[in-house]
TIMIKE-670193 format. One record per atom (N, C-alpha, C, CB): x, y, z; atom name; residue in three letters. Coordinates in nm, 3 decimals, decimal comma. Last residue first. Glycine has a CB too. Layout:
+---------+---------+---------+------+-----+
:       x :       y :       z : atom : res :
+---------+---------+---------+------+-----+
:       X :       Y :       Z :   CA : ALA :
...
+---------+---------+---------+------+-----+
END
This chain:
+---------+---------+---------+------+-----+
:       x :       y :       z : atom : res :
+---------+---------+---------+------+-----+
:  -1,202 :  -1,818 :  12,094 :    N : GLN :
:  -1,208 :  -1,899 :  12,215 :   CA : GLN :
:  -1,344 :  -1,900 :  12,279 :    C : GLN :
:  -1,109 :  -1,851 :  12,314 :   CB : GLN :
:  -1,232 :  -1,623 :  11,901 :    N : VAL :
:  -1,250 :  -1,763 :  11,862 :   CA : VAL :
:  -1,269 :  -1,851 :  11,986 :    C : VAL :
:  -1,131 :  -1,812 :  11,779 :   CB : VAL :
:  -1,172 :  -1,388 :  12,031 :    N : LEU :
:  -1,307 :  -1,406 :  11,980 :   CA : LEU :
:  -1,334 :  -1,549 :  11,940 :    C : LEU :
:  -1,330 :  -1,316 :  11,862 :   CB : LEU :
:  -0,900 :  -1,424 :  12,087 :    N : LEU :
:  -0,996 :  -1,419 :  12,198 :   CA : LEU :
:  -1,138 :  -1,440 :  12,150 :    C : LEU :
:  -0,985 :  -1,287 :  12,273 :   CB : LEU :
:  -0,795 :  -1,413 :  11,827 :    N : TRP :
:  -0,781 :  -1,537 :  11,904 :   CA : TRP :
:  -0,879 :  -1,539 :  12,020 :    C : TRP :
:  -0,636 :  -1,552 :  11,956 :   CB : TRP :
:  -0,855 :  -1,147 :  11,764 :    N : ALA :
:  -0,915 :  -1,256 :  11,685 :   CA : ALA :
:  -0,907 :  -1,389 :  11,759 :    C : ALA :
:  -0,845 :  -1,268 :  11,548 :   CB : ALA :
:  -0,692 :  -1,020 :  11,952 :    N : ILE :
:  -0,838 :  -1,004 :  11,959 :   CA : ILE :
:  -0,907 :  -1,114 :  11,881 :    C : ILE :
:  -0,880 :  -0,866 :  11,906 :   CB : ILE :
:  -0,440 :  -1,103 :  11,858 :    N : THR :
:  -0,483 :  -1,138 :  11,993 :   CA : THR :
:  -0,634 :  -1,127 :  12,006 :    C : THR :
:  -0,415 :  -1,048 :  12,097 :   CB : THR :
:  -0,438 :  -0,988 :  11,607 :    N : SER :
:  -0,428 :  -1,135 :  11,618 :   CA : SER :
:  -0,475 :  -1,181 :  11,755 :    C : SER :
:  -0,283 :  -1,182 :  11,592 :   CB : SER :
:  -0,446 :  -0,720 :  11,675 :    N : THR :
:  -0,561 :  -0,779 :  11,605 :   CA : THR :
:  -0,556 :  -0,932 :  11,609 :    C : THR :
:  -0,565 :  -0,731 :  11,459 :   CB : THR :
:  -0,192 :  -0,700 :  11,809 :    N : GLY :
:  -0,320 :  -0,667 :  11,875 :   CA : GLY :
:  -0,439 :  -0,731 :  11,807 :    C : GLY :
:  -0,339 :  -0,518 :  11,879 :   CB : GLY :
:   0,040 :  -0,731 :  11,675 :    N : SER :
:  -0,017 :  -0,852 :  11,733 :   CA : SER :
:  -0,150 :  -0,826 :  11,801 :    C : SER :
:   0,080 :  -0,912 :  11,832 :   CB : SER :
:   0,100 :  -0,469 :  11,599 :    N : GLY :
:   0,069 :  -0,569 :  11,497 :   CA : GLY :
:   0,006 :  -0,695 :  11,553 :    C : GLY :
:   0,193 :  -0,604 :  11,424 :   CB : GLY :
:   0,158 :  -0,351 :  11,845 :    N : VAL :
:   0,044 :  -0,304 :  11,767 :   CA : VAL :
:   0,004 :  -0,408 :  11,663 :    C : VAL :
:   0,078 :  -0,170 :  11,698 :   CB : VAL :
:   0,385 :  -0,501 :  11,922 :    N : VAL :
:   0,267 :  -0,496 :  12,008 :   CA : VAL :
:   0,144 :  -0,455 :  11,928 :    C : VAL :
:   0,289 :  -0,397 :  12,125 :   CB : VAL :
:   0,563 :  -0,455 :  11,705 :    N : LEU :
:   0,522 :  -0,592 :  11,742 :   CA : LEU :
:   0,394 :  -0,591 :  11,824 :    C : LEU :
:   0,632 :  -0,662 :  11,820 :   CB : LEU :
:   0,586 :  -0,176 :  11,715 :    N : ALA :
:   0,532 :  -0,239 :  11,595 :   CA : ALA :
:   0,487 :  -0,382 :  11,624 :    C : ALA :
:   0,637 :  -0,239 :  11,482 :   CB : ALA :
:   0,708 :  -0,149 :  11,965 :    N : VAL :
:   0,574 :  -0,094 :  11,945 :   CA : VAL :
:   0,510 :  -0,157 :  11,821 :    C : VAL :
:   0,579 :   0,060 :  11,931 :   CB : VAL :
:   0,955 :  -0,268 :  11,904 :    N : LEU :
:   0,866 :  -0,330 :  12,003 :   CA : LEU :
:   0,724 :  -0,279 :  11,990 :    C : LEU :
:   0,918 :  -0,303 :  12,144 :   CB : LEU :
:   1,051 :  -0,082 :  11,714 :    N : GLY :
:   1,031 :  -0,223 :  11,677 :   CA : GLY :
:   0,940 :  -0,295 :  11,775 :    C : GLY :
:   1,165 :  -0,295 :  11,672 :   CB : GLY :
:   1,067 :   0,147 :  11,869 :    N : ALA :
:   0,973 :   0,144 :  11,757 :   CA : ALA :
:   0,948 :   0,000 :  11,712 :    C : ALA :
:   1,025 :   0,229 :  11,640 :   CB : ALA :
:   1,272 :   0,069 :  12,048 :    N : LYS :
:   1,137 :   0,100 :  12,098 :   CA : LYS :
:   1,034 :   0,094 :  11,986 :    C : LYS :
:   1,135 :   0,238 :  12,163 :   CB : LYS :
:   1,488 :   0,031 :  11,869 :    N : TRP :
:   1,441 :  -0,078 :  11,953 :   CA : TRP :
:   1,298 :  -0,054 :  12,000 :    C : TRP :
:   1,533 :  -0,096 :  12,074 :   CB : TRP :
:   1,509 :   0,293 :  11,763 :    N : MET :
:   1,477 :   0,180 :  11,674 :   CA : MET :
:   1,426 :   0,061 :  11,754 :    C : MET :
:   1,601 :   0,140 :  11,592 :   CB : MET :
:   1,581 :   0,434 :  11,991 :    N : MET :
:   1,454 :   0,466 :  11,924 :   CA : MET :
:   1,413 :   0,354 :  11,830 :    C : MET :
:   1,466 :   0,598 :  11,848 :   CB : MET :
:   1,832 :   0,334 :  12,039 :    N : SER :
:   1,726 :   0,300 :  12,135 :   CA : SER :
:   1,589 :   0,331 :  12,076 :    C : SER :
:   1,745 :   0,378 :  12,267 :   CB : SER :
:   1,956 :   0,449 :  11,812 :    N : LYS :
:   1,954 :   0,302 :  11,829 :   CA : LYS :
:   1,844 :   0,261 :  11,927 :    C : LYS :
:   2,092 :   0,252 :  11,879 :   CB : LYS :
:   1,923 :   0,720 :  11,864 :    N : GLY :
:   1,861 :   0,661 :  11,744 :   CA : GLY :
:   1,852 :   0,510 :  11,754 :    C : GLY :
:   1,940 :   0,699 :  11,620 :   CB : GLY :
:   2,082 :   0,744 :  12,089 :    N : ARG :
:   1,938 :   0,766 :  12,101 :   CA : ARG :
:   1,863 :   0,710 :  11,981 :    C : ARG :
:   1,907 :   0,917 :  12,117 :   CB : ARG :
:   2,331 :   0,697 :  11,971 :    N : ASP :
:   2,280 :   0,606 :  12,075 :   CA : ASP :
:   2,130 :   0,621 :  12,092 :    C : ASP :
:   2,351 :   0,633 :  12,209 :   CB : ASP :
:   2,340 :   0,919 :  11,796 :    N : SER :
:   2,347 :   0,783 :  11,742 :   CA : SER :
:   2,293 :   0,682 :  11,843 :    C : SER :
:   2,492 :   0,748 :  11,701 :   CB : SER :
:   2,341 :   1,126 :  11,976 :    N : ILE :
:   2,227 :   1,113 :  11,885 :   CA : ILE :
:   2,223 :   0,973 :  11,825 :    C : ILE :
:   2,233 :   1,220 :  11,773 :   CB : ILE :
:   2,591 :   1,076 :  12,088 :    N : MET :
:   2,472 :   1,070 :  12,173 :   CA : MET :
:   2,346 :   1,054 :  12,088 :    C : MET :
:   2,462 :   1,198 :  12,261 :   CB : MET :
:   2,770 :   1,121 :  11,882 :    N : HIS :
:   2,749 :   0,983 :  11,925 :   CA : HIS :
:   2,628 :   0,969 :  12,017 :    C : HIS :
:   2,873 :   0,930 :  11,995 :   CB : HIS :
:   2,824 :   1,309 :  11,648 :    N : ALA :
:   2,721 :   1,318 :  11,753 :   CA : ALA :
:   2,685 :   1,176 :  11,797 :    C : ALA :
:   2,593 :   1,395 :  11,701 :   CB : ALA :
:   2,985 :   1,330 :  11,426 :    N : GLY :
:   3,048 :   1,323 :  11,557 :   CA : GLY :
:   2,950 :   1,333 :  11,673 :    C : GLY :
:   3,151 :   1,431 :  11,569 :   CB : GLY :
:   2,862 :   1,305 :  11,186 :    N : PHE :
:   2,882 :   1,441 :  11,236 :   CA : PHE :
:   2,944 :   1,443 :  11,375 :    C : PHE :
:   2,750 :   1,516 :  11,237 :   CB : PHE :
:   2,861 :   1,028 :  11,164 :    N : ILE :
:   2,920 :   1,108 :  11,055 :   CA : ILE :
:   2,952 :   1,249 :  11,104 :    C : ILE :
:   2,824 :   1,115 :  10,935 :   CB : ILE :
:   2,717 :   0,929 :  11,384 :    N : PRO :
:   2,864 :   0,918 :  11,382 :   CA : PRO :
:   2,931 :   1,001 :  11,272 :    C : PRO :
:   2,903 :   0,773 :  11,364 :   CB : PRO :
:   2,442 :   1,010 :  11,296 :    N : GLY :
:   2,510 :   1,057 :  11,418 :   CA : GLY :
:   2,661 :   1,045 :  11,414 :    C : GLY :
:   2,459 :   0,981 :  11,535 :   CB : GLY :
:   2,339 :   0,875 :  11,081 :    N : VAL :
:   2,395 :   1,008 :  11,058 :   CA : VAL :
:   2,476 :   1,057 :  11,178 :    C : VAL :
:   2,284 :   1,107 :  11,027 :   CB : VAL :
:   2,242 :   0,629 :  11,182 :    N : GLY :
:   2,338 :   0,632 :  11,072 :   CA : GLY :
:   2,409 :   0,766 :  11,056 :    C : GLY :
:   2,270 :   0,597 :  10,945 :   CB : GLY :
:   2,068 :   0,700 :  11,386 :    N : PHE :
:   2,175 :   0,605 :  11,414 :   CA : PHE :
:   2,283 :   0,609 :  11,305 :    C : PHE :
:   2,118 :   0,463 :  11,426 :   CB : PHE :
:   1,889 :   0,865 :  11,251 :    N : ALA :
:   1,972 :   0,921 :  11,359 :   CA : ALA :
:   2,090 :   0,829 :  11,390 :    C : ALA :
:   1,888 :   0,943 :  11,486 :   CB : ALA :
:   1,780 :   0,674 :  11,074 :    N : ILE :
:   1,849 :   0,792 :  11,022 :   CA : ILE :
:   1,941 :   0,851 :  11,128 :    C : ILE :
:   1,748 :   0,897 :  10,973 :   CB : ILE :
:   1,666 :   0,495 :  11,256 :    N : ALA :
:   1,772 :   0,448 :  11,166 :   CA : ALA :
:   1,851 :   0,565 :  11,107 :    C : ALA :
:   1,711 :   0,363 :  11,053 :   CB : ALA :
:   1,476 :   0,659 :  11,376 :    N : GLY :
:   1,585 :   0,604 :  11,456 :   CA : GLY :
:   1,700 :   0,556 :  11,370 :    C : GLY :
:   1,535 :   0,490 :  11,541 :   CB : GLY :
:   1,306 :   0,705 :  11,156 :    N : GLY :
:   1,376 :   0,817 :  11,222 :   CA : GLY :
:   1,493 :   0,770 :  11,306 :    C : GLY :
:   1,279 :   0,895 :  11,309 :   CB : GLY :
:   1,218 :   0,442 :  11,111 :    N : LEU :
:   1,293 :   0,513 :  11,008 :   CA : LEU :
:   1,371 :   0,630 :  11,068 :    C : LEU :
:   1,198 :   0,562 :  10,898 :   CB : LEU :
:   1,082 :   0,392 :  11,351 :    N : LEU :
:   1,192 :   0,305 :  11,310 :   CA : LEU :
:   1,280 :   0,375 :  11,206 :    C : LEU :
:   1,138 :   0,173 :  11,254 :   CB : LEU :
:   0,886 :   0,590 :  11,340 :    N : GLY :
:   0,984 :   0,589 :  11,449 :   CA : GLY :
:   1,105 :   0,504 :  11,415 :    C : GLY :
:   0,920 :   0,538 :  11,577 :   CB : GLY :
:   0,748 :   0,501 :  11,113 :    N : CYS :
:   0,813 :   0,633 :  11,112 :   CA : CYS :
:   0,917 :   0,643 :  11,223 :    C : CYS :
:   0,708 :   0,746 :  11,129 :   CB : CYS :
:   0,657 :   0,255 :  11,210 :    N : LEU :
:   0,752 :   0,256 :  11,099 :   CA : LEU :
:   0,822 :   0,392 :  11,087 :    C : LEU :
:   0,680 :   0,222 :  10,967 :   CB : LEU :
:   0,482 :   0,345 :  11,410 :    N : ALA :
:   0,598 :   0,263 :  11,446 :   CA : ALA :
:   0,701 :   0,261 :  11,335 :    C : ALA :
:   0,553 :   0,120 :  11,479 :   CB : ALA :
:   0,293 :   0,484 :  11,254 :    N : ALA :
:   0,371 :   0,556 :  11,355 :   CA : ALA :
:   0,495 :   0,476 :  11,395 :    C : ALA :
:   0,285 :   0,585 :  11,479 :   CB : ALA :
:   0,192 :   0,270 :  11,101 :    N : VAL :
:   0,257 :   0,383 :  11,034 :   CA : VAL :
:   0,344 :   0,460 :  11,133 :    C : VAL :
:   0,152 :   0,477 :  10,971 :   CB : VAL :
:   0,081 :   0,115 :  11,306 :    N : ILE :
:   0,192 :   0,060 :  11,227 :   CA : ILE :
:   0,266 :   0,172 :  11,153 :    C : ILE :
:   0,140 :  -0,045 :  11,126 :   CB : ILE :
:  -0,118 :   0,290 :  11,399 :    N : GLY :
:  -0,012 :   0,243 :  11,488 :   CA : GLY :
:   0,107 :   0,189 :  11,412 :    C : GLY :
:  -0,066 :   0,136 :  11,580 :   CB : GLY :
:  -0,283 :   0,318 :  11,175 :    N : LEU :
:  -0,213 :   0,434 :  11,229 :   CA : LEU :
:  -0,099 :   0,394 :  11,321 :    C : LEU :
:  -0,310 :   0,525 :  11,303 :   CB : LEU :
:  -0,372 :   0,048 :  11,151 :    N : PHE :
:  -0,298 :   0,112 :  11,043 :   CA : PHE :
:  -0,219 :   0,232 :  11,095 :    C : PHE :
:  -0,394 :   0,156 :  10,932 :   CB : PHE :
:  -0,506 :   0,014 :  11,398 :    N : LEU :
:  -0,393 :  -0,072 :  11,362 :   CA : LEU :
:  -0,308 :  -0,007 :  11,254 :    C : LEU :
:  -0,443 :  -0,210 :  11,315 :   CB : LEU :
:  -0,708 :   0,201 :  11,371 :    N : ALA :
:  -0,610 :   0,218 :  11,478 :   CA : ALA :
:  -0,486 :   0,133 :  11,451 :    C : ALA :
:  -0,671 :   0,181 :  11,616 :   CB : ALA :
:  -0,845 :   0,081 :  11,156 :    N : ALA :
:  -0,786 :   0,214 :  11,140 :   CA : ALA :
:  -0,681 :   0,241 :  11,247 :    C : ALA :
:  -0,895 :   0,322 :  11,146 :   CB : ALA :
:  -0,928 :  -0,158 :  11,277 :    N : ASN :
:  -0,834 :  -0,164 :  11,164 :   CA : ASN :
:  -0,769 :  -0,028 :  11,138 :    C : ASN :
:  -0,905 :  -0,213 :  11,037 :   CB : ASN :
:  -1,104 :  -0,053 :  11,468 :    N : ALA :
:  -0,987 :  -0,131 :  11,511 :   CA : ALA :
:  -0,883 :  -0,139 :  11,399 :    C : ALA :
:  -1,029 :  -0,273 :  11,555 :   CB : ALA :
:  -1,298 :   0,066 :  11,303 :    N : LEU :
:  -1,219 :   0,149 :  11,395 :   CA : LEU :
:  -1,093 :   0,076 :  11,441 :    C : LEU :
:  -1,304 :   0,189 :  11,517 :   CB : LEU :
:  -1,394 :  -0,164 :  11,174 :    N : LYS :
:  -1,334 :  -0,056 :  11,096 :   CA : LYS :
:  -1,247 :   0,034 :  11,184 :    C : LYS :
:  -1,442 :   0,026 :  11,025 :   CB : LYS :
:  -1,500 :  -0,302 :  11,392 :    N : TYR :
:  -1,386 :  -0,360 :  11,321 :   CA : TYR :
:  -1,317 :  -0,256 :  11,232 :    C : TYR :
:  -1,431 :  -0,479 :  11,237 :   CB : TYR :
:  -1,709 :  -0,128 :  11,462 :    N : PHE :
:  -1,604 :  -0,160 :  11,559 :   CA : PHE :
:  -1,480 :  -0,214 :  11,489 :    C : PHE :
:  -1,655 :  -0,263 :  11,662 :   CB : PHE :
:  -1,867 :  -0,141 :  11,232 :    N : LEU :
:  -1,804 :  -0,015 :  11,268 :   CA : LEU :
:  -1,689 :  -0,037 :  11,367 :    C : LEU :
:  -1,907 :   0,082 :  11,328 :   CB : LEU :
:  -1,971 :  -0,396 :  11,246 :    N : ASP :
:  -1,875 :  -0,367 :  11,141 :   CA : ASP :
:  -1,801 :  -0,237 :  11,169 :    C : ASP :
:  -1,946 :  -0,359 :  11,005 :   CB : ASP :
:  -2,159 :  -0,372 :  11,444 :    N : ALA :
:  -2,039 :  -0,450 :  11,473 :   CA : ALA :
:  -1,931 :  -0,422 :  11,369 :    C : ALA :
:  -2,071 :  -0,599 :  11,477 :   CB : ALA :
:  -2,404 :  -0,244 :  11,450 :    N : ASP :
:  -2,286 :  -0,165 :  11,419 :   CA : ASP :
:  -2,156 :  -0,239 :  11,449 :    C : ASP :
:  -2,289 :  -0,035 :  11,497 :   CB : ASP :
:  -2,605 :  -0,410 :  11,541 :    N : PRO :
:  -2,592 :  -0,393 :  11,397 :   CA : PRO :
:  -2,467 :  -0,314 :  11,357 :    C : PRO :
:  -2,715 :  -0,324 :  11,343 :   CB : PRO :
:  -2,433 :  -0,570 :  11,818 :    N : GLY :
:  -2,547 :  -0,509 :  11,752 :   CA : GLY :
:  -2,522 :  -0,491 :  11,603 :    C : GLY :
:  -2,580 :  -0,376 :  11,816 :   CB : GLY :
:  -2,281 :  -0,717 :  11,984 :    N : ILE :
:  -2,250 :  -0,575 :  11,972 :   CA : ILE :
:  -2,365 :  -0,503 :  11,904 :    C : ILE :
:  -2,119 :  -0,554 :  11,893 :   CB : ILE :
:  -2,341 :  -0,981 :  11,963 :    N : ALA :
:  -2,406 :  -0,907 :  12,072 :   CA : ALA :
:  -2,378 :  -0,758 :  12,065 :    C : ALA :
:  -2,360 :  -0,960 :  12,205 :   CB : ALA :
:  -2,182 :  -1,089 :  11,771 :    N : ALA :
:  -2,319 :  -1,059 :  11,733 :   CA : ALA :
:  -2,391 :  -0,977 :  11,840 :    C : ALA :
:  -2,395 :  -1,187 :  11,706 :   CB : ALA :
:  -1,945 :  -1,146 :  11,903 :    N : PRO :
:  -1,949 :  -1,031 :  11,814 :   CA : PRO :
:  -2,090 :  -0,993 :  11,772 :    C : PRO :
:  -1,866 :  -1,058 :  11,691 :   CB : PRO :
:  -1,908 :  -1,231 :  12,225 :    N : ASP :
:  -1,997 :  -1,261 :  12,114 :   CA : ASP :
:  -2,004 :  -1,140 :  12,022 :    C : ASP :
:  -2,138 :  -1,300 :  12,165 :   CB : ASP :
:  -1,656 :  -1,374 :  12,430 :    N : PRO :
:  -1,717 :  -1,258 :  12,365 :   CA : PRO :
:  -1,799 :  -1,300 :  12,244 :    C : PRO :
:  -1,609 :  -1,158 :  12,322 :   CB : PRO :
:  -1,745 :  -1,614 :  12,681 :    N : HIS :
:  -1,669 :  -1,579 :  12,561 :   CA : HIS :
:  -1,735 :  -1,458 :  12,496 :    C : HIS :
:  -1,659 :  -1,699 :  12,462 :   CB : HIS :
:  -1,821 :  -1,851 :  12,903 :    N : VAL :
:  -1,782 :  -1,710 :  12,897 :   CA : VAL :
:  -1,695 :  -1,688 :  12,775 :    C : VAL :
:  -1,709 :  -1,667 :  13,027 :   CB : VAL :
:  -1,860 :  -2,118 :  12,927 :    N : LYS :
:  -1,971 :  -2,040 :  12,873 :   CA : LYS :
:  -1,939 :  -1,892 :  12,860 :    C : LYS :
:  -2,093 :  -2,058 :  12,960 :   CB : LYS :
:  -1,641 :  -2,221 :  13,051 :    N : SER :
:  -1,656 :  -2,252 :  12,908 :   CA : SER :
:  -1,770 :  -2,173 :  12,844 :    C : SER :
:  -1,679 :  -2,402 :  12,890 :   CB : SER :
:  -1,647 :  -2,169 :  13,318 :    N : TRP :
:  -1,574 :  -2,074 :  13,234 :   CA : TRP :
:  -1,591 :  -2,103 :  13,086 :    C : TRP :
:  -1,427 :  -2,075 :  13,269 :   CB : TRP :
:  -1,865 :  -2,201 :  13,555 :    N : ASP :
:  -1,841 :  -2,266 :  13,426 :   CA : ASP :
:  -1,779 :  -2,165 :  13,330 :    C : ASP :
:  -1,974 :  -2,323 :  13,367 :   CB : ASP :
:  -1,764 :  -2,211 :  13,892 :    N : PHE :
:  -1,809 :  -2,130 :  13,778 :   CA : PHE :
:  -1,773 :  -2,200 :  13,648 :    C : PHE :
:  -1,747 :  -1,989 :  13,783 :   CB : PHE :
:  -1,834 :  -2,515 :  14,074 :    N : GLY :
:  -1,772 :  -2,384 :  14,053 :   CA : GLY :
:  -1,829 :  -2,316 :  13,931 :    C : GLY :
:  -1,621 :  -2,398 :  14,040 :   CB : GLY :
:  -1,977 :  -2,744 :  14,109 :    N : GLY :
:  -1,834 :  -2,758 :  14,089 :   CA : GLY :
:  -1,763 :  -2,625 :  14,067 :    C : GLY :
:  -1,808 :  -2,846 :  13,972 :   CB : GLY :
:  -2,220 :  -2,690 :  14,373 :    N : SER :
:  -2,178 :  -2,705 :  14,234 :   CA : SER :
:  -2,027 :  -2,711 :  14,226 :    C : SER :
:  -2,233 :  -2,589 :  14,148 :   CB : SER :
:  -2,435 :  -2,834 :  14,611 :    N : PRO :
:  -2,308 :  -2,769 :  14,583 :   CA : PRO :
:  -2,266 :  -2,795 :  14,438 :    C : PRO :
:  -2,199 :  -2,819 :  14,680 :   CB : PRO :
:  -2,784 :  -2,766 :  14,587 :    N : ALA :
:  -2,675 :  -2,863 :  14,578 :   CA : ALA :
:  -2,544 :  -2,790 :  14,549 :    C : ALA :
:  -2,704 :  -2,969 :  14,469 :   CB : ALA :
:  -2,982 :  -2,586 :  14,821 :    N : PRO :
:  -2,915 :  -2,593 :  14,691 :   CA : PRO :
:  -2,797 :  -2,690 :  14,694 :    C : PRO :
:  -2,867 :  -2,454 :  14,648 :   CB : PRO :
:  -3,250 :  -2,737 :  14,990 :    N : THR :
:  -3,114 :  -2,688 :  15,003 :   CA : THR :
:  -3,044 :  -2,698 :  14,868 :    C : THR :
:  -3,036 :  -2,767 :  15,111 :   CB : THR :
:  -3,579 :  -2,637 :  14,884 :    N : PRO :
:  -3,476 :  -2,737 :  14,914 :   CA : PRO :
:  -3,338 :  -2,672 :  14,919 :    C : PRO :
:  -3,479 :  -2,849 :  14,808 :   CB : PRO :
:  -3,556 :  -2,410 :  15,141 :    N : THR :
:  -3,592 :  -2,547 :  15,107 :   CA : THR :
:  -3,621 :  -2,550 :  14,959 :    C : THR :
:  -3,715 :  -2,598 :  15,189 :   CB : THR :
:  -3,349 :  -2,216 :  15,356 :    N : PRO :
:  -3,412 :  -2,238 :  15,225 :   CA : PRO :
:  -3,441 :  -2,386 :  15,202 :    C : PRO :
:  -3,322 :  -2,185 :  15,113 :   CB : PRO :
:  -3,447 :  -2,134 :  15,685 :    N : THR :
:  -3,352 :  -2,204 :  15,598 :   CA : THR :
:  -3,421 :  -2,232 :  15,465 :    C : THR :
:  -3,301 :  -2,337 :  15,664 :   CB : THR :
:  -3,564 :  -1,803 :  15,762 :    N : PRO :
:  -3,582 :  -1,949 :  15,754 :   CA : PRO :
:  -3,480 :  -2,011 :  15,659 :    C : PRO :
:  -3,726 :  -1,984 :  15,707 :   CB : PRO :
:  -3,383 :  -1,566 :  15,952 :    N : ALA :
:  -3,439 :  -1,604 :  15,823 :   CA : ALA :
:  -3,454 :  -1,755 :  15,817 :    C : ALA :
:  -3,349 :  -1,554 :  15,707 :   CB : ALA :
:  -3,486 :  -1,502 :  16,289 :    N : ARG :
:  -3,387 :  -1,543 :  16,191 :   CA : ARG :
:  -3,457 :  -1,579 :  16,061 :    C : ARG :
:  -3,302 :  -1,661 :  16,243 :   CB : ARG :
:  -3,551 :  -1,280 :  16,540 :    N : ARG :
:  -3,609 :  -1,349 :  16,425 :   CA : ARG :
:  -3,498 :  -1,379 :  16,325 :    C : ARG :
:  -3,722 :  -1,264 :  16,359 :   CB : ARG :
:  -3,501 :  -1,313 :  16,883 :    N : VAL :
:  -3,443 :  -1,268 :  16,757 :   CA : VAL :
:  -3,504 :  -1,349 :  16,644 :    C : VAL :
:  -3,288 :  -1,282 :  16,757 :   CB : VAL :
:  -3,739 :  -1,224 :  17,133 :    N : PRO :
:  -3,664 :  -1,327 :  17,058 :   CA : PRO :
:  -3,618 :  -1,270 :  16,923 :    C : PRO :
:  -3,752 :  -1,454 :  17,037 :   CB : PRO :
:  -3,673 :  -0,950 :  17,354 :    N : LEU :
:  -3,755 :  -1,012 :  17,250 :   CA : LEU :
:  -3,674 :  -1,118 :  17,175 :    C : LEU :
:  -3,806 :  -0,905 :  17,151 :   CB : LEU :
:  -3,510 :  -0,818 :  17,527 :    N : THR :
:  -3,548 :  -0,953 :  17,566 :   CA : THR :
:  -3,636 :  -1,021 :  17,462 :    C : THR :
:  -3,621 :  -0,950 :  17,698 :   CB : THR :
:  -3,472 :  -0,566 :  17,425 :    N : SER :
:  -3,356 :  -0,655 :  17,428 :   CA : SER :
:  -3,393 :  -0,797 :  17,466 :    C : SER :
:  -3,253 :  -0,602 :  17,523 :   CB : SER :
:  -3,718 :  -0,446 :  17,466 :    N : ALA :
:  -3,676 :  -0,476 :  17,328 :   CA : ALA :
:  -3,559 :  -0,573 :  17,327 :    C : ALA :
:  -3,639 :  -0,348 :  17,254 :   CB : ALA :
:  -3,719 :  -0,408 :  17,741 :    N : GLN :
:  -3,816 :  -0,499 :  17,682 :   CA : GLN :
:  -3,774 :  -0,541 :  17,540 :    C : GLN :
:  -3,956 :  -0,434 :  17,679 :   CB : GLN :
:  -3,515 :  -0,215 :  17,762 :    N : MET :
:  -3,499 :  -0,345 :  17,828 :   CA : MET :
:  -3,595 :  -0,447 :  17,769 :    C : MET :
:  -3,523 :  -0,331 :  17,979 :   CB : MET :
:  -3,625 :  -0,005 :  17,617 :    N : ALA :
:  -3,500 :  -0,064 :  17,571 :   CA : ALA :
:  -3,479 :  -0,200 :  17,633 :    C : ALA :
:  -3,382 :   0,027 :  17,605 :   CB : ALA :
:  -3,849 :   0,051 :  17,777 :    N : ILE :
:  -3,869 :   0,005 :  17,640 :   CA : ILE :
:  -3,742 :  -0,061 :  17,586 :    C : ILE :
:  -3,910 :   0,123 :  17,548 :   CB : ILE :
:  -3,721 :   0,137 :  18,014 :    N : TRP :
:  -3,806 :   0,018 :  18,020 :   CA : TRP :
:  -3,827 :  -0,038 :  17,878 :    C : TRP :
:  -3,943 :   0,051 :  18,087 :   CB : TRP :
:  -3,593 :   0,365 :  17,921 :    N : ALA :
:  -3,511 :   0,255 :  17,970 :   CA : ALA :
:  -3,592 :   0,126 :  17,974 :    C : ALA :
:  -3,456 :   0,287 :  18,109 :   CB : ALA :
:  -3,817 :   0,520 :  17,860 :    N : VAL :
:  -3,725 :   0,484 :  17,753 :   CA : VAL :
:  -3,638 :   0,366 :  17,794 :    C : VAL :
:  -3,638 :   0,604 :  17,716 :   CB : VAL :
:  -3,923 :   0,551 :  18,113 :    N : VAL :
:  -4,003 :   0,481 :  18,013 :   CA : VAL :
:  -3,913 :   0,435 :  17,898 :    C : VAL :
:  -4,117 :   0,572 :  17,961 :   CB : VAL :
:  -3,736 :   0,700 :  18,256 :    N : PRO :
:  -3,755 :   0,559 :  18,293 :   CA : PRO :
:  -3,836 :   0,482 :  18,189 :    C : PRO :
:  -3,823 :   0,550 :  18,428 :   CB : PRO :
:  -3,764 :   0,955 :  18,123 :    N : MET :
:  -3,648 :   0,871 :  18,101 :   CA : MET :
:  -3,670 :   0,726 :  18,144 :    C : MET :
:  -3,531 :   0,927 :  18,175 :   CB : MET :
+---------+---------+---------+------+-----+
END
């Protein structure tokens, strides 16, 4: 045990080695250059057209689903009061609002992506 204590004491008195300062000192920069960051469609590779086909298919399916929701909501909103089902009429009205918002979000998706690719 005394040998271990002696080694620990000797190790604690050794000079600490620090990393040398870099030469030359790097000049401070103005920060990150955000103008060089933008998506590059050519970097996707030869299958870039496949990406756009998939995006257009998702857009088409989203718009069809939103229009079906809008049509279903309009039918429920119109038919509900005829049969005295005012709860169905209220749900149809809220369904039309939700389907309209989904149609706006889905429809503006490709415009947003196109705007990001141009920037």
